[in-house]
C-alpha positions in Angstrom: -122.6 248.4 -43.0 -124.1 250.8 -40.6 -121.7 252.6 -38.3 -121.5 251.1 -34.8 -123.1 247.7 -35.8 -124.3 245.4 -38.5 -126.6 246.6 -41.1 -129.8 244.7 -41.7 -128.6 243.2 -45.0 -126.7 240.2 -46.4 -126.5 236.6 -45.3 -123.6 236.6 -42.8 -122.1 238.8 -40.1 -118.5 239.6 -39.6 -118.0 236.4 -37.6 -119.4 234.3 -40.4 -122.7 233.3 -38.7 -125.9 233.3 -40.7 -127.9 236.4 -40.3 -130.8 235.6 -37.9 -134.0 237.4 -37.1 -136.6 236.7 -34.5 -140.2 237.8 -35.4 -143.1 237.7 -33.0 -146.5 237.4 -34.6 -144.5 235.5 -37.3 -147.5 233.5 -38.5 -149.6 236.6 -39.3 -149.7 238.7 -42.5 -147.1 241.3 -41.8 -144.9 238.9 -39.8 -144.8 236.4 -42.7 -144.3 239.1 -45.2 -141.2 240.3 -43.3 -140.0 236.7 -43.0 -140.4 236.1 -46.7 -138.4 239.3 -47.5 -135.6 238.3 -45.2 -135.5 234.7 -46.3 -135.2 236.0 -49.9 -131.9 237.7 -48.7 -130.6 234.5 -47.1 -131.6 235.1 -43.5 -132.7 232.5 -41.0 -136.1 233.6 -39.5 -137.4 232.4 -36.2 -141.1 232.9 -36.3 -142.9 233.0 -32.9 -146.7 232.8 -32.6 -149.5 231.3 -30.6 -150.3 227.7 -31.3 -153.0 227.4 -34.0 -153.6 226.9 -37.7 -151.4 229.9 -38.7 -148.4 228.5 -37.0 -149.2 224.9 -38.0 -149.1 226.0 -41.6 -145.5 227.1 -41.4 -142.8 224.6 -42.4 -139.5 223.9 -40.7 -136.9 225.0 -43.3 -133.4 224.4 -41.9 -131.3 227.5 -42.3 -134.3 229.5 -43.4 -137.4 229.2 -41.2 -138.0 228.0 -37.7 -141.5 228.3 -36.3 -141.9 228.2 -32.5 -145.1 228.2 -30.5 -145.3 230.6 -27.7 -148.1 232.6 -25.9 -146.5 235.9 -25.2 -148.9 236.7 -22.4 -147.4 233.8 -20.3 -144.1 234.8 -18.8 -143.0 231.3 -18.2 -143.5 230.4 -21.9 -141.6 233.4 -23.1 -138.7 232.5 -20.7 -138.6 228.9 -22.0 -138.6 230.0 -25.6 -136.0 232.7 -25.0 -133.7 230.2 -23.3 -134.0 227.9 -26.3 -133.3 230.6 -28.8 -130.2 231.8 -26.9 -128.9 228.2 -26.7 -129.2 227.7 -30.4 -128.5 231.2 -31.6 -126.2 233.2 -29.3 -126.2 236.2 -31.7 -129.5 237.7 -33.0 -129.1 240.4 -35.7 -132.7 241.5 -35.8 -135.5 241.2 -33.2 -138.9 242.2 -34.6 -141.7 242.8 -32.1 -144.7 242.4 -34.4 -147.3 240.5 -32.4 -150.3 242.5 -31.6 -154.1 242.8 -31.4 -156.4 245.7 -32.0 -159.4 247.0 -30.1 -162.3 248.9 -31.6 -164.9 250.7 -29.6 -165.6 253.7 -27.4 -164.0 253.9 -24.0 -167.4 254.1 -22.3 -168.3 250.7 -23.7 -164.8 249.0 -23.2 -164.4 246.8 -20.1 -161.1 247.1 -18.2 -160.4 243.5 -19.0 -160.1 244.5 -22.7 -157.5 247.2 -21.8 -155.5 244.6 -19.9 -155.7 242.1 -22.7 -154.4 244.6 -25.3 -151.5 245.6 -23.0 -150.7 241.9 -22.3 -150.0 241.3 -26.0 -149.0 244.7 -27.5 -146.8 245.9 -24.7 -145.9 243.3 -22.1 -145.5 240.6 -24.8 -142.8 242.8 -26.5 -141.1 243.7 -23.2 -140.9 240.1 -22.1 -139.4 239.0 -25.4 -137.0 241.9 -25.5 -135.7 240.9 -22.0 -134.9 237.5 -23.4 -133.1 238.8 -26.5 -131.1 241.6 -25.0 -127.8 239.7 -24.8 -127.9 238.0 -28.2 -128.8 241.3 -29.9 -125.9 242.9 -28.1 -123.6 240.1 -29.2 -124.6 240.7 -32.8 -124.6 244.5 -32.4 -128.0 244.2 -34.0 -131.3 245.9 -34.1 -134.5 245.9 -32.0 -137.4 246.7 -34.4 -140.8 247.5 -32.7 -143.9 247.5 -34.9 -146.0 250.3 -33.5 -148.6 252.3 -35.3 -149.8 255.8 -36.1 -151.7 255.3 -32.8 -148.3 255.1 -31.1 -147.6 258.8 -31.5 -151.1 260.3 -32.1 -154.7 259.8 -31.0 -156.9 257.4 -32.9 -160.7 257.5 -32.7 -162.4 254.5 -30.9 -159.0 253.0 -30.1 -158.3 254.1 -26.5 -156.8 250.8 -25.3 -154.9 250.2 -28.6 -153.5 253.7 -28.7 -152.4 253.5 -25.1 -150.6 250.2 -25.6 -148.8 251.6 -28.7 -147.8 254.8 -26.9 -146.4 252.6 -24.1 -144.6 250.5 -26.6 -142.9 253.5 -28.2 -142.0 255.0 -24.8 -140.3 251.7 -23.9 -138.3 251.3 -27.1 -137.3 255.0 -27.4 -136.0 254.8 -23.9 -134.3 251.4 -24.5 -132.5 253.0 -27.5 -130.3 255.2 -25.3 -129.5 252.3 -23.0 -128.5 249.9 -25.8 -126.6 252.5 -28.0 -123.3 252.0 -26.1 -123.4 248.3 -27.1 -123.7 249.2 -30.8 -127.3 248.2 -30.8 -129.9 250.1 -32.8 -133.6 250.5 -31.9 -136.1 251.3 -34.7 -139.8 251.9 -34.5 -142.1 251.3 -37.5 -145.4 253.2 -37.5 -147.8 251.9 -40.1 -151.3 253.3 -40.6 -153.6 250.5 -41.8 -152.2 247.3 -43.2 -154.7 245.0 -44.8 -153.6 241.7 -43.3 -157.1 240.5 -42.4 -159.4 242.6 -44.6 -163.1 242.1 -43.9 -162.5 239.7 -41.0 -162.9 241.8 -37.8 -164.0 238.8 -35.7 -164.3 241.1 -32.8 -164.4 239.5 -29.4 -165.7 240.8 -26.1 -164.5 244.4 -25.5 -164.0 245.1 -29.2 -160.7 243.1 -29.4 -160.0 242.0 -33.0 -157.3 240.6 -35.3 -154.8 243.2 -36.5 -155.4 244.5 -40.0 -159.2 243.8 -39.9 -160.6 247.2 -39.0 -163.6 248.1 -41.2 -163.0 251.8 -40.6 -159.4 251.9 -41.9 -158.1 254.5 -44.3 -155.8 253.9 -47.3 -154.9 250.3 -46.6 -151.5 249.0 -47.6 -150.6 245.4 -48.5 -148.4 243.5 -46.1 -145.6 242.9 -48.7 -145.3 246.6 -49.4 -145.3 247.4 -45.7 -142.6 244.8 -45.0 -140.4 246.3 -47.7 -140.6 249.8 -46.3 -140.1 248.6 -42.7 -137.0 246.5 -43.4 -135.5 249.2 -45.7 -135.8 251.6 -42.8 -134.3 249.1 -40.3 -131.5 248.4 -42.7 -130.6 252.1 -42.5 -131.1 252.1 -38.8 -133.7 254.8 -38.9 -135.1 255.6 -35.5 -138.7 256.2 -36.8 -140.2 254.6 -39.9 -143.6 255.9 -40.9 -145.1 253.3 -43.2 -147.1 254.6 -46.1 -148.5 257.9 -47.2 -151.0 258.3 -44.4 -148.4 257.5 -41.8 -145.9 260.0 -43.2 -148.6 262.7 -43.3 -149.8 261.8 -39.8 -146.3 262.0 -38.4 -145.7 265.4 -39.9 -149.1 267.0 -39.1 -149.3 265.5 -35.6 -146.0 267.1 -34.7 -146.7 270.5 -36.3 -150.4 270.8 -35.2 -151.9 268.2 -32.8 -155.2 269.9 -32.9 -155.4 269.9 -36.7 -154.4 266.2 -36.8 -157.1 265.3 -34.3 -159.8 267.1 -36.3 -158.6 265.4 -39.6 -158.4 262.0 -38.0 -161.9 262.2 -36.5 -163.4 263.3 -39.7 -161.7 260.5 -41.7 -162.4 257.7 -39.2 -166.1 258.6 -39.0 -166.4 258.6 -42.7 -164.9 255.1 -42.7 -167.4 253.7 -40.2 
């Protein structure tokens, strides 16, 4: 048990309710890997994702898995889903903000519409859902877990919109941490480098927008199951920052000690991967 609130472990809280997690982007590779991990520990996982084949492939499993369709870029849909979750689950132990898209390409060639699209999902989608889950997470004295990126604390070549959205995400959740601490609520931020959730499938749309985990210029990719294990282990210990993988740990250290060195190393490695 973590001091000041519930640890992210076990099957029931102090009041006997089944441990419950809400995961946005729950139909994707990392979201499903985290859901599988938590379900293996007896949790109920509420998996939120856009309507489509990925979500359609998720079964309703009473007491274990509940898929819910929601477009996080539509505020009215998020409010509807949030109200339904609160009605059925007044206490949420873990809220995971995992939904995201990437964007690959130089700023000079990136239309403003692409910047807005990336922010709508990566930043505003998380903020809208967090607003809906504030009260149930407080009731559980639970944890908000934001899935950021190395790009959330350091520059990333050919990712201006993506890096900006992840910097904003981290700014929001690090600030939220101080507001929620008096309620016994923890806020953790996970920062993976490259997770191979859609390897070889960039499927880039206009403006370089693509599926997460599909970048062809990634470095030292990690599997979703390994990333999920590291992330949830860090959340269990209520760690504020969770670098995920060797590259992320080195990036966190070097970017803090010498931003100029980090930028030079990052540019060299990213260009080698292209």
